[in-house]
Phi, psi and omega in degrees: 000124184281155176246171180223174175297143182296131178297149186307314183282357184247011185292152181242160176280100184289336178296308177299319183294320180295319178297320179295316180300319180294330179284337183264326185238104189290336186251031178292143174300159184275353182301160179297143178289126176253136184237128174224174188228142173274140189285332185282182176111122181257325181247344180231149172260140187232129184235155170253124176255126184231128172229110184062237180261011180259130179230135172227162181251136176248132176241132176219160182294148174291323178235151184297333182275358183273091186265058179247355182297314181299321179296315180296320178300318180295322179295312179299317181298321182286325189266336187303321178296341184257338190220106191293343178284349179282129178295144175291133178265127187265303184205141175252137181234118180273331183295121181282000186294335186281309182233004179098358178200169171293160178195169168218160178249142179215170178299143170270113175276145177234139181174192183258124176258126180254138179228287182246346182200165175278155172301154184300332183270008178261130175280112184277123178223160177294328178298318179295316179299319178297317180298316179295323177298317179298318179298318179299314180294309186296326179290325177294319176300316179298317178300315182289347179270355179297130179285088189299334179290347176267007180241164176298347182288347178299336180268349186260326183278159175232076186293330181294126180073021184302307184292324178298316178296318180299308185297309184289332175294317180286329175295319178295320180297320179296316180300329182284336186241356182293141183249350175205163182264109178270126178300322179296323179294321178300316179296315182296315181298318178299318180293318180299322179292316186283333187255017182308121184291156183256013181301126182253002180290143178227140176217174166294131174234140179283316175069013171210040189278105179214159191296332180275007169257012185243143170249125177261154174296161183298336177261006176062029181258351180205161174274117181271332182206145172234123191249176175057074184263010187293340179264358184296148180197187171256121184193195183290121182298329180290336174294325177293319177297317180301315178298316179301320181289330178292338177266343186276092185284148172243155182298333182266011175289161177307138186306321182295330176284315183300321184255021184301322183252021181104251178286147180296152176300150179300336182290351176278352184279155183304138177103334177288147179304149162283168177298322180297319178295321178299310182297319181295317179294321178301316180298316182294318183283326184268338184076011183275150174284121182250022184296339179252015185298333179300327178296312183295324178291316179298318179296322179297319176295322178298318179300317177297323177297319179297318179299316178297318180295323178296319177296318180295319178300317177296325180293311184288342177271357179083006179283334176239126186253006180276119184293348175297338182275359182293340181257008186294334177292326177291321177297318178300319180296319178296319180293322177295320177294321177297321178296318179295321179293327184283329189299000000 
């Protein structure tokens, strides 16, 4: 994953940071500290700190009120011994005196991140796409097999009533931001309430599992890193599958979904699993009953619709001034229709 020059508003005090690093890592090279920034991240800012041949990653909140950094550090610390794709978490710092906010340091994972296309030096084949699909499924199965009760996360998650809290929480959120009454939304909401699954199984779930949050090895034979753990929790594993499927685009999906972020996702290319193939392999590898998976997929699309509707609500109220958000109500409508089709 490439880095860029640190954006003006995101700069850090490298003097304080260098002193802190020297206090934490006794064998650091003497070279000057180099600071760069990763371009992604919606709730956290992510930096690469480099001294000589040593690199570590720093994560800090995007806003001072975003107190999820400590939680993410705890998740990484708990899971790394069980799941090798999790970056090692080194140290969490609550004191804002060093960089102006809390932060933590973690291992820098290196590998290939895929989003809309393969690197130019990769020979693209359907066999390769099939192989990557298998890795995505099998790694999710492996994650869900972690014995969470043997980790510190057993005290942090609230698996009982997970889906009920999720569904009614997102329904309330939709009611707060809807700008018009969609007949399709009324039908979907009624169905979500009436068909709430009774699955009581709980596992570690990533809850943002998508191909562009993954680092593959240079030969594409394994997952080297899985990133962005801020939504991870203990909950229904099929909810995690549903979220993954809402991001897993197919070439025959509605055009507005396929081109929602510009270029289509790499998963629309020949050889990648369909969602049905993904779900079927997950069932075979995990041994789980997937008879209600359509509910989880429909709910995941509904959540994306709510997020789009929230953006549109902010736009028409003047809170968001970017004209790209002027069509978000239409995107929300397409996602609601996709949810209805999926159920």
